[in-house]
mmJSON file of the N, C-alpha and C atoms, coordinates in Angstrom:
{"data_MODEL":{"atom_site":{
"group_PDB":["ATOM","ATOM","ATOM","ATOM","ATOM","ATOM","ATOM","ATOM","ATOM","ATOM","ATOM","ATOM","ATOM","ATOM","ATOM","ATOM","ATOM","ATOM","ATOM","ATOM","ATOM","ATOM","ATOM","ATOM","ATOM","ATOM","ATOM","ATOM","ATOM","ATOM","ATOM","ATOM","ATOM","ATOM","ATOM","ATOM","ATOM","ATOM","ATOM","ATOM","ATOM","ATOM","ATOM","ATOM","ATOM","ATOM","ATOM","ATOM","ATOM","ATOM","ATOM","ATOM","ATOM","ATOM","ATOM","ATOM","ATOM","ATOM","ATOM","ATOM","ATOM","ATOM","ATOM","ATOM","ATOM","ATOM","ATOM","ATOM","ATOM","ATOM","ATOM","ATOM","ATOM","ATOM","ATOM","ATOM","ATOM","ATOM","ATOM","ATOM","ATOM","ATOM","ATOM","ATOM","ATOM","ATOM","ATOM","ATOM","ATOM","ATOM","ATOM","ATOM","ATOM","ATOM","ATOM","ATOM","ATOM","ATOM","ATOM","ATOM","ATOM","ATOM","ATOM","ATOM","ATOM","ATOM","ATOM","ATOM","ATOM","ATOM","ATOM","ATOM","ATOM","ATOM","ATOM","ATOM","ATOM","ATOM","ATOM","ATOM","ATOM","ATOM","ATOM","ATOM","ATOM","ATOM","ATOM","ATOM","ATOM","ATOM","ATOM","ATOM","ATOM","ATOM","ATOM","ATOM","ATOM","ATOM","ATOM","ATOM","ATOM","ATOM","ATOM","ATOM","ATOM","ATOM","ATOM","ATOM","ATOM","ATOM","ATOM","ATOM","ATOM","ATOM","ATOM","ATOM","ATOM","ATOM","ATOM","ATOM","ATOM","ATOM","ATOM","ATOM","ATOM","ATOM","ATOM","ATOM","ATOM","ATOM","ATOM","ATOM","ATOM","ATOM","ATOM","ATOM","ATOM","ATOM","ATOM","ATOM","ATOM","ATOM","ATOM","ATOM","ATOM","ATOM","ATOM","ATOM","ATOM","ATOM","ATOM","ATOM","ATOM","ATOM","ATOM"],
"id":[1,2,3,4,5,6,7,8,9,10,11,12,13,14,15,16,17,18,19,20,21,22,23,24,25,26,27,28,29,30,31,32,33,34,35,36,37,38,39,40,41,42,43,44,45,46,47,48,49,50,51,52,53,54,55,56,57,58,59,60,61,62,63,64,65,66,67,68,69,70,71,72,73,74,75,76,77,78,79,80,81,82,83,84,85,86,87,88,89,90,91,92,93,94,95,96,97,98,99,100,101,102,103,104,105,106,107,108,109,110,111,112,113,114,115,116,117,118,119,120,121,122,123,124,125,126,127,128,129,130,131,132,133,134,135,136,137,138,139,140,141,142,143,144,145,146,147,148,149,150,151,152,153,154,155,156,157,158,159,160,161,162,163,164,165,166,167,168,169,170,171,172,173,174,175,176,177,178,179,180,181,182,183,184,185,186,187,188,189,190,191,192,193,194,195],
"type_symbol":["N","C","C","N","C","C","N","C","C","N","C","C","N","C","C","N","C","C","N","C","C","N","C","C","N","C","C","N","C","C","N","C","C","N","C","C","N","C","C","N","C","C","N","C","C","N","C","C","N","C","C","N","C","C","N","C","C","N","C","C","N","C","C","N","C","C","N","C","C","N","C","C","N","C","C","N","C","C","N","C","C","N","C","C","N","C","C","N","C","C","N","C","C","N","C","C","N","C","C","N","C","C","N","C","C","N","C","C","N","C","C","N","C","C","N","C","C","N","C","C","N","C","C","N","C","C","N","C","C","N","C","C","N","C","C","N","C","C","N","C","C","N","C","C","N","C","C","N","C","C","N","C","C","N","C","C","N","C","C","N","C","C","N","C","C","N","C","C","N","C","C","N","C","C","N","C","C","N","C","C","N","C","C","N","C","C","N","C","C","N","C","C","N","C","C"],
"label_atom_id":["N","CA","C","N","CA","C","N","CA","C","N","CA","C","N","CA","C","N","CA","C","N","CA","C","N","CA","C","N","CA","C","N","CA","C","N","CA","C","N","CA","C","N","CA","C","N","CA","C","N","CA","C","N","CA","C","N","CA","C","N","CA","C","N","CA","C","N","CA","C","N","CA","C","N","CA","C","N","CA","C","N","CA","C","N","CA","C","N","CA","C","N","CA","C","N","CA","C","N","CA","C","N","CA","C","N","CA","C","N","CA","C","N","CA","C","N","CA","C","N","CA","C","N","CA","C","N","CA","C","N","CA","C","N","CA","C","N","CA","C","N","CA","C","N","CA","C","N","CA","C","N","CA","C","N","CA","C","N","CA","C","N","CA","C","N","CA","C","N","CA","C","N","CA","C","N","CA","C","N","CA","C","N","CA","C","N","CA","C","N","CA","C","N","CA","C","N","CA","C","N","CA","C","N","CA","C","N","CA","C","N","CA","C","N","CA","C","N","CA","C","N","CA","C","N","CA","C"],
"label_alt_id":[null,null,null,null,null,null,null,null,null,null,null,null,null,null,null,null,null,null,null,null,null,null,null,null,null,null,null,null,null,null,null,null,null,null,null,null,null,null,null,null,null,null,null,null,null,null,null,null,null,null,null,null,null,null,null,null,null,null,null,null,null,null,null,null,null,null,null,null,null,null,null,null,null,null,null,null,null,null,null,null,null,null,null,null,null,null,null,null,null,null,null,null,null,null,null,null,null,null,null,null,null,null,null,null,null,null,null,null,null,null,null,null,null,null,null,null,null,null,null,null,null,null,null,null,null,null,null,null,null,null,null,null,null,null,null,null,null,null,null,null,null,null,null,null,null,null,null,null,null,null,null,null,null,null,null,null,null,null,null,null,null,null,null,null,null,null,null,null,null,null,null,null,null,null,null,null,null,null,null,null,null,null,null,null,null,null,null,null,null,null,null,null,null,null,null],
"label_comp_id":["MET","MET","MET","SER","SER","SER","LEU","LEU","LEU","ASP","ASP","ASP","PRO","PRO","PRO","SER","SER","SER","THR","THR","THR","LEU","LEU","LEU","GLN","GLN","GLN","ILE","ILE","ILE","ILE","ILE","ILE","ALA","ALA","ALA","CYS","CYS","CYS","PRO","PRO","PRO","SER","SER","SER","CYS","CYS","CYS","LYS","LYS","LYS","GLY","GLY","GLY","LYS","LYS","LYS","LEU","LEU","LEU","VAL","VAL","VAL","TYR","TYR","TYR","ALA","ALA","ALA","GLU","GLU","GLU","GLN","GLN","GLN","LYS","LYS","LYS","GLU","GLU","GLU","GLU","GLU","GLU","LEU","LEU","LEU","VAL","VAL","VAL","CYS","CYS","CYS","ARG","ARG","ARG","GLY","GLY","GLY","GLU","GLU","GLU","ARG","ARG","ARG","LEU","LEU","LEU","ALA","ALA","ALA","TYR","TYR","TYR","LEU","LEU","LEU","ILE","ILE","ILE","GLU","GLU","GLU","GLU","GLU","GLU","GLY","GLY","GLY","ILE","ILE","ILE","PRO","PRO","PRO","VAL","VAL","VAL","LEU","LEU","LEU","ILE","ILE","ILE","THR","THR","THR","ASP","ASP","ASP","SER","SER","SER","ALA","ALA","ALA","ARG","ARG","ARG","THR","THR","THR","LEU","LEU","LEU","ASP","ASP","ASP","ALA","ALA","ALA","LYS","LYS","LYS","GLU","GLU","GLU","LEU","LEU","LEU","GLU","GLU","GLU","GLN","GLN","GLN","LEU","LEU","LEU","PRO","PRO","PRO","SER","SER","SER"],
"label_asym_id":["A","A","A","A","A","A","A","A","A","A","A","A","A","A","A","A","A","A","A","A","A","A","A","A","A","A","A","A","A","A","A","A","A","A","A","A","A","A","A","A","A","A","A","A","A","A","A","A","A","A","A","A","A","A","A","A","A","A","A","A","A","A","A","A","A","A","A","A","A","A","A","A","A","A","A","A","A","A","A","A","A","A","A","A","A","A","A","A","A","A","A","A","A","A","A","A","A","A","A","A","A","A","A","A","A","A","A","A","A","A","A","A","A","A","A","A","A","A","A","A","A","A","A","A","A","A","A","A","A","A","A","A","A","A","A","A","A","A","A","A","A","A","A","A","A","A","A","A","A","A","A","A","A","A","A","A","A","A","A","A","A","A","A","A","A","A","A","A","A","A","A","A","A","A","A","A","A","A","A","A","A","A","A","A","A","A","A","A","A","A","A","A","A","A","A"],
"label_entity_id":["1","1","1","1","1","1","1","1","1","1","1","1","1","1","1","1","1","1","1","1","1","1","1","1","1","1","1","1","1","1","1","1","1","1","1","1","1","1","1","1","1","1","1","1","1","1","1","1","1","1","1","1","1","1","1","1","1","1","1","1","1","1","1","1","1","1","1","1","1","1","1","1","1","1","1","1","1","1","1","1","1","1","1","1","1","1","1","1","1","1","1","1","1","1","1","1","1","1","1","1","1","1","1","1","1","1","1","1","1","1","1","1","1","1","1","1","1","1","1","1","1","1","1","1","1","1","1","1","1","1","1","1","1","1","1","1","1","1","1","1","1","1","1","1","1","1","1","1","1","1","1","1","1","1","1","1","1","1","1","1","1","1","1","1","1","1","1","1","1","1","1","1","1","1","1","1","1","1","1","1","1","1","1","1","1","1","1","1","1","1","1","1","1","1","1"],
"label_seq_id":[1,1,1,2,2,2,3,3,3,4,4,4,5,5,5,6,6,6,7,7,7,8,8,8,9,9,9,10,10,10,11,11,11,12,12,12,13,13,13,14,14,14,15,15,15,16,16,16,17,17,17,18,18,18,19,19,19,20,20,20,21,21,21,22,22,22,23,23,23,24,24,24,25,25,25,26,26,26,27,27,27,28,28,28,29,29,29,30,30,30,31,31,31,32,32,32,33,33,33,34,34,34,35,35,35,36,36,36,37,37,37,38,38,38,39,39,39,40,40,40,41,41,41,42,42,42,43,43,43,44,44,44,45,45,45,46,46,46,47,47,47,48,48,48,49,49,49,50,50,50,51,51,51,52,52,52,53,53,53,54,54,54,55,55,55,56,56,56,57,57,57,58,58,58,59,59,59,60,60,60,61,61,61,62,62,62,63,63,63,64,64,64,65,65,65],
"pdbx_PDB_ins_code":[null,null,null,null,null,null,null,null,null,null,null,null,null,null,null,null,null,null,null,null,null,null,null,null,null,null,null,null,null,null,null,null,null,null,null,null,null,null,null,null,null,null,null,null,null,null,null,null,null,null,null,null,null,null,null,null,null,null,null,null,null,null,null,null,null,null,null,null,null,null,null,null,null,null,null,null,null,null,null,null,null,null,null,null,null,null,null,null,null,null,null,null,null,null,null,null,null,null,null,null,null,null,null,null,null,null,null,null,null,null,null,null,null,null,null,null,null,null,null,null,null,null,null,null,null,null,null,null,null,null,null,null,null,null,null,null,null,null,null,null,null,null,null,null,null,null,null,null,null,null,null,null,null,null,null,null,null,null,null,null,null,null,null,null,null,null,null,null,null,null,null,null,null,null,null,null,null,null,null,null,null,null,null,null,null,null,null,null,null,null,null,null,null,null,null],
"Cartn_x":[5.526,5.504,5.479,6.269,6.247,5.433,5.065,4.47,5.229,5.381,6.064,5.479,6.77,6.676,5.961,6.013,5.511,3.94,3.467,2.065,1.202,1.879,1.282,1.27,2.36,2.145,0.713,0.538,-0.922,-2.223,-2.227,-3.751,-4.106,-5.055,-5.629,-6.827,-6.939,-8.212,-9.778,-10.353,-11.396,-12.664,-12.71,-13.455,-13.322,-12.049,-11.857,-10.666,-10.274,-9.236,-7.708,-7.748,-6.603,-5.432,-4.302,-2.797,-3.378,-2.619,-2.463,-1.11,-1.045,0.392,0.051,1.273,2.024,2.283,1.397,1.584,2.032,3.409,4.27,3.65,3.681,3.263,2.283,1.248,0.041,-0.717,0.061,0.016,-1.399,-1.52,-2.506,-1.996,-2.901,-3.136,-4.14,-3.209,-4.046,-4.539,-5.587,-5.9,-5.921,-5.213,-5.164,-6.429,-6.828,-8.024,-9.592,-9.639,-10.912,-10.67,-9.457,-9.177,-9.6,-9.268,-9.535,-8.196,-8.423,-7.431,-7.612,-7.185,-7.228,-6.447,-6.965,-6.069,-5.262,-4.1,-3.443,-3.473,-4.076,-4.355,-3.669,-2.521,-1.555,-0.75,-0.454,0.226,-0.875,-2.424,-3.156,-4.353,-3.802,-4.818,-6.33,-7.12,-8.248,-8.817,-9.163,-9.675,-11.55,-11.756,-13.089,-13.792,-14.047,-14.31,-15.335,-16.163,-17.116,-16.481,-15.112,-14.395,-13.268,-12.851,-12.026,-12.153,-11.09,-11.637,-11.126,-11.997,-11.772,-10.64,-9.673,-8.44,-8.844,-8.629,-8.518,-7.429,-7.526,-6.313,-5.012,-5.407,-3.617,-2.952,-3.7,-3.28,-2.477,-3.527,-3.053,-1.453,-1.526,-0.218,1.11,0.595,1.805,2.412,1.368,1.97,3.265,3.72,4.998,4.581,4.787,4.637,4.74],
"Cartn_y":[-2.302,-0.969,-0.52,0.393,0.796,1.993,1.734,3.263,4.194,5.321,6.637,6.453,6.551,6.437,7.817,8.55,9.813,9.772,9.092,9.123,8.266,7.209,6.417,7.28,8.546,9.802,10.669,10.6,11.579,10.879,9.289,8.767,7.997,7.523,7.083,5.909,4.991,4.289,5.103,4.836,5.844,5.591,4.389,3.725,4.423,4.137,4.416,5.596,5.959,7.4,6.534,5.182,4.519,4.723,4.104,4.193,3.162,3.122,1.946,1.265,0.079,-0.412,-1.16,-0.734,-1.144,-2.72,-3.416,-4.836,-5.137,-5.059,-4.53,-5.963,-7.193,-8.245,-8.417,-8.143,-7.972,-6.742,-5.836,-4.329,-4.031,-4.09,-3.363,-2.246,-1.819,-1.01,-1.597,-2.032,-2.892,-1.746,-1.783,-1.098,-2.422,-2.423,-3.616,-3.455,-2.21,-2.112,-2.512,-2.206,-2.742,-4.067,-4.469,-5.865,-5.73,-4.746,-4.612,-4.174,-4.634,-4.324,-3.576,-2.796,-2.016,-1.873,-2.269,-2.45,-0.938,-1.327,-0.396,-0.377,0.4,0.103,0.889,0.69,1.213,2.697,2.516,3.154,3.872,3.948,4.952,3.868,4.147,3.704,3.937,2.856,2.781,2.628,3.579,3.852,3.923,2.845,2.566,1.563,1.926,0.907,-0.349,-0.163,-1.094,-1.804,-1.323,-2.486,-3.141,-2.952,-3.671,-4.985,-5.528,-7.257,-7.493,-8.149,-8.566,-9.443,-9.166,-9.835,-11.193,-12.06,-13.232,-12.808,-13.596,-13.333,-13.783,-14.858,-15.442,-14.693,-13.653,-12.795,-11.568,-11.003,-10.127,-10.275,-11.448,-12.134,-11.894,-12.337,-11.897,-10.907,-9.871,-8.391,-7.763,-7.001,-6.036,-5.498,-4.945,-4.012,-2.649],
"Cartn_z":[9.786,9.757,11.722,11.602,13.124,13.546,14.784,15.373,15.994,15.576,16.546,17.496,18.667,20.086,20.403,20.169,20.516,20.209,19.357,18.723,20.385,21.195,22.089,23.155,23.338,24.29,24.462,22.931,22.74,22.706,22.736,22.489,23.763,23.677,24.63,24.529,25.35,24.774,24.652,23.644,23.438,24.424,24.968,25.918,27.286,27.785,29.58,29.641,28.456,28.283,28.796,28.883,29.575,28.861,29.132,27.958,27.522,26.096,25.283,25.149,24.608,24.601,23.346,22.619,21.397,21.085,20.515,20.163,18.947,18.784,17.218,16.457,17.175,16.282,15.758,16.247,15.855,15.01,15.332,14.353,15.234,16.543,17.271,18.512,18.83,20.191,21.134,22.519,23.143,24.319,25.267,26.341,27.645,28.408,29.356,30.259,30.321,31.492,30.752,29.587,28.818,28.365,27.943,27.766,25.87,25.371,24.093,23.014,21.634,20.933,19.29,19.405,18.4,17.368,16.1,14.693,14.486,13.462,12.863,11.816,10.612,9.598,8.531,7.741,7.138,7.986,8.962,9.814,11.035,10.67,11.414,12.402,13.739,14.542,14.376,14.297,14.504,15.648,16.199,17.897,17.88,17.314,17.329,18.339,19.232,20.112,19.64,18.926,18.147,16.898,16.528,15.868,16.45,17.912,18.717,18.759,18.988,19.606,20.848,21.671,22.883,23.04,24.005,24.298,25.718,25.563,26.671,27.678,28.577,30.011,29.136,28.348,28.152,27.102,26.596,25.184,26.262,27.07,27.792,28.642,29.132,29.777,28.71,27.776,26.757,26.06,26.53,25.926,26.76,26.33,26.77,27.911,29.176,29.846,29.628],
"occupancy":[1.0,1.0,1.0,1.0,1.0,1.0,1.0,1.0,1.0,1.0,1.0,1.0,1.0,1.0,1.0,1.0,1.0,1.0,1.0,1.0,1.0,1.0,1.0,1.0,1.0,1.0,1.0,1.0,1.0,1.0,1.0,1.0,1.0,1.0,1.0,1.0,1.0,1.0,1.0,1.0,1.0,1.0,1.0,1.0,1.0,1.0,1.0,1.0,1.0,1.0,1.0,1.0,1.0,1.0,1.0,1.0,1.0,1.0,1.0,1.0,1.0,1.0,1.0,1.0,1.0,1.0,1.0,1.0,1.0,1.0,1.0,1.0,1.0,1.0,1.0,1.0,1.0,1.0,1.0,1.0,1.0,1.0,1.0,1.0,1.0,1.0,1.0,1.0,1.0,1.0,1.0,1.0,1.0,1.0,1.0,1.0,1.0,1.0,1.0,1.0,1.0,1.0,1.0,1.0,1.0,1.0,1.0,1.0,1.0,1.0,1.0,1.0,1.0,1.0,1.0,1.0,1.0,1.0,1.0,1.0,1.0,1.0,1.0,1.0,1.0,1.0,1.0,1.0,1.0,1.0,1.0,1.0,1.0,1.0,1.0,1.0,1.0,1.0,1.0,1.0,1.0,1.0,1.0,1.0,1.0,1.0,1.0,1.0,1.0,1.0,1.0,1.0,1.0,1.0,1.0,1.0,1.0,1.0,1.0,1.0,1.0,1.0,1.0,1.0,1.0,1.0,1.0,1.0,1.0,1.0,1.0,1.0,1.0,1.0,1.0,1.0,1.0,1.0,1.0,1.0,1.0,1.0,1.0,1.0,1.0,1.0,1.0,1.0,1.0,1.0,1.0,1.0,1.0,1.0,1.0],
"B_iso_or_equiv":[0.0,0.0,0.0,0.0,0.0,0.0,0.0,0.0,0.0,0.0,0.0,0.0,0.0,0.0,0.0,0.0,0.0,0.0,0.0,0.0,0.0,0.0,0.0,0.0,0.0,0.0,0.0,0.0,0.0,0.0,0.0,0.0,0.0,0.0,0.0,0.0,0.0,0.0,0.0,0.0,0.0,0.0,0.0,0.0,0.0,0.0,0.0,0.0,0.0,0.0,0.0,0.0,0.0,0.0,0.0,0.0,0.0,0.0,0.0,0.0,0.0,0.0,0.0,0.0,0.0,0.0,0.0,0.0,0.0,0.0,0.0,0.0,0.0,0.0,0.0,0.0,0.0,0.0,0.0,0.0,0.0,0.0,0.0,0.0,0.0,0.0,0.0,0.0,0.0,0.0,0.0,0.0,0.0,0.0,0.0,0.0,0.0,0.0,0.0,0.0,0.0,0.0,0.0,0.0,0.0,0.0,0.0,0.0,0.0,0.0,0.0,0.0,0.0,0.0,0.0,0.0,0.0,0.0,0.0,0.0,0.0,0.0,0.0,0.0,0.0,0.0,0.0,0.0,0.0,0.0,0.0,0.0,0.0,0.0,0.0,0.0,0.0,0.0,0.0,0.0,0.0,0.0,0.0,0.0,0.0,0.0,0.0,0.0,0.0,0.0,0.0,0.0,0.0,0.0,0.0,0.0,0.0,0.0,0.0,0.0,0.0,0.0,0.0,0.0,0.0,0.0,0.0,0.0,0.0,0.0,0.0,0.0,0.0,0.0,0.0,0.0,0.0,0.0,0.0,0.0,0.0,0.0,0.0,0.0,0.0,0.0,0.0,0.0,0.0,0.0,0.0,0.0,0.0,0.0,0.0],
"pdbx_formal_charge":[null,null,null,null,null,null,null,null,null,null,null,null,null,null,null,null,null,null,null,null,null,null,null,null,null,null,null,null,null,null,null,null,null,null,null,null,null,null,null,null,null,null,null,null,null,null,null,null,null,null,null,null,null,null,null,null,null,null,null,null,null,null,null,null,null,null,null,null,null,null,null,null,null,null,null,null,null,null,null,null,null,null,null,null,null,null,null,null,null,null,null,null,null,null,null,null,null,null,null,null,null,null,null,null,null,null,null,null,null,null,null,null,null,null,null,null,null,null,null,null,null,null,null,null,null,null,null,null,null,null,null,null,null,null,null,null,null,null,null,null,null,null,null,null,null,null,null,null,null,null,null,null,null,null,null,null,null,null,null,null,null,null,null,null,null,null,null,null,null,null,null,null,null,null,null,null,null,null,null,null,null,null,null,null,null,null,null,null,null,null,null,null,null,null,null],
"auth_seq_id":[1,1,1,2,2,2,3,3,3,4,4,4,5,5,5,6,6,6,7,7,7,8,8,8,9,9,9,10,10,10,11,11,11,12,12,12,13,13,13,14,14,14,15,15,15,16,16,16,17,17,17,18,18,18,19,19,19,20,20,20,21,21,21,22,22,22,23,23,23,24,24,24,25,25,25,26,26,26,27,27,27,28,28,28,29,29,29,30,30,30,31,31,31,32,32,32,33,33,33,34,34,34,35,35,35,36,36,36,37,37,37,38,38,38,39,39,39,40,40,40,41,41,41,42,42,42,43,43,43,44,44,44,45,45,45,46,46,46,47,47,47,48,48,48,49,49,49,50,50,50,51,51,51,52,52,52,53,53,53,54,54,54,55,55,55,56,56,56,57,57,57,58,58,58,59,59,59,60,60,60,61,61,61,62,62,62,63,63,63,64,64,64,65,65,65],
"auth_comp_id":["MET","MET","MET","SER","SER","SER","LEU","LEU","LEU","ASP","ASP","ASP","PRO","PRO","PRO","SER","SER","SER","THR","THR","THR","LEU","LEU","LEU","GLN","GLN","GLN","ILE","ILE","ILE","ILE","ILE","ILE","ALA","ALA","ALA","CYS","CYS","CYS","PRO","PRO","PRO","SER","SER","SER","CYS","CYS","CYS","LYS","LYS","LYS","GLY","GLY","GLY","LYS","LYS","LYS","LEU","LEU","LEU","VAL","VAL","VAL","TYR","TYR","TYR","ALA","ALA","ALA","GLU","GLU","GLU","GLN","GLN","GLN","LYS","LYS","LYS","GLU","GLU","GLU","GLU","GLU","GLU","LEU","LEU","LEU","VAL","VAL","VAL","CYS","CYS","CYS","ARG","ARG","ARG","GLY","GLY","GLY","GLU","GLU","GLU","ARG","ARG","ARG","LEU","LEU","LEU","ALA","ALA","ALA","TYR","TYR","TYR","LEU","LEU","LEU","ILE","ILE","ILE","GLU","GLU","GLU","GLU","GLU","GLU","GLY","GLY","GLY","ILE","ILE","ILE","PRO","PRO","PRO","VAL","VAL","VAL","LEU","LEU","LEU","ILE","ILE","ILE","THR","THR","THR","ASP","ASP","ASP","SER","SER","SER","ALA","ALA","ALA","ARG","ARG","ARG","THR","THR","THR","LEU","LEU","LEU","ASP","ASP","ASP","ALA","ALA","ALA","LYS","LYS","LYS","GLU","GLU","GLU","LEU","LEU","LEU","GLU","GLU","GLU","GLN","GLN","GLN","LEU","LEU","LEU","PRO","PRO","PRO","SER","SER","SER"],
"auth_asym_id":["A","A","A","A","A","A","A","A","A","A","A","A","A","A","A","A","A","A","A","A","A","A","A","A","A","A","A","A","A","A","A","A","A","A","A","A","A","A","A","A","A","A","A","A","A","A","A","A","A","A","A","A","A","A","A","A","A","A","A","A","A","A","A","A","A","A","A","A","A","A","A","A","A","A","A","A","A","A","A","A","A","A","A","A","A","A","A","A","A","A","A","A","A","A","A","A","A","A","A","A","A","A","A","A","A","A","A","A","A","A","A","A","A","A","A","A","A","A","A","A","A","A","A","A","A","A","A","A","A","A","A","A","A","A","A","A","A","A","A","A","A","A","A","A","A","A","A","A","A","A","A","A","A","A","A","A","A","A","A","A","A","A","A","A","A","A","A","A","A","A","A","A","A","A","A","A","A","A","A","A","A","A","A","A","A","A","A","A","A","A","A","A","A","A","A"],
"auth_atom_id":["N","CA","C","N","CA","C","N","CA","C","N","CA","C","N","CA","C","N","CA","C","N","CA","C","N","CA","C","N","CA","C","N","CA","C","N","CA","C","N","CA","C","N","CA","C","N","CA","C","N","CA","C","N","CA","C","N","CA","C","N","CA","C","N","CA","C","N","CA","C","N","CA","C","N","CA","C","N","CA","C","N","CA","C","N","CA","C","N","CA","C","N","CA","C","N","CA","C","N","CA","C","N","CA","C","N","CA","C","N","CA","C","N","CA","C","N","CA","C","N","CA","C","N","CA","C","N","CA","C","N","CA","C","N","CA","C","N","CA","C","N","CA","C","N","CA","C","N","CA","C","N","CA","C","N","CA","C","N","CA","C","N","CA","C","N","CA","C","N","CA","C","N","CA","C","N","CA","C","N","CA","C","N","CA","C","N","CA","C","N","CA","C","N","CA","C","N","CA","C","N","CA","C","N","CA","C","N","CA","C","N","CA","C","N","CA","C","N","CA","C","N","CA","C","N","CA","C"],
"pdbx_PDB_model_num":[1,1,1,1,1,1,1,1,1,1,1,1,1,1,1,1,1,1,1,1,1,1,1,1,1,1,1,1,1,1,1,1,1,1,1,1,1,1,1,1,1,1,1,1,1,1,1,1,1,1,1,1,1,1,1,1,1,1,1,1,1,1,1,1,1,1,1,1,1,1,1,1,1,1,1,1,1,1,1,1,1,1,1,1,1,1,1,1,1,1,1,1,1,1,1,1,1,1,1,1,1,1,1,1,1,1,1,1,1,1,1,1,1,1,1,1,1,1,1,1,1,1,1,1,1,1,1,1,1,1,1,1,1,1,1,1,1,1,1,1,1,1,1,1,1,1,1,1,1,1,1,1,1,1,1,1,1,1,1,1,1,1,1,1,1,1,1,1,1,1,1,1,1,1,1,1,1,1,1,1,1,1,1,1,1,1,1,1,1,1,1,1,1,1,1]
}}}
């Protein structure tokens, strides 16, 4: 399922308020600053910091810019 590009313009990381990057392959929204990945369930971003997973450096390098 694809995420509407206009959605990315209006949402931000709940932790740092930074920009989120859409990682289409894993269906996640990623905050590079906090190194967190937020799931997208049934087309709805789950922006709960306690539910996000922490990314390692290698995963961050593989993300689109």
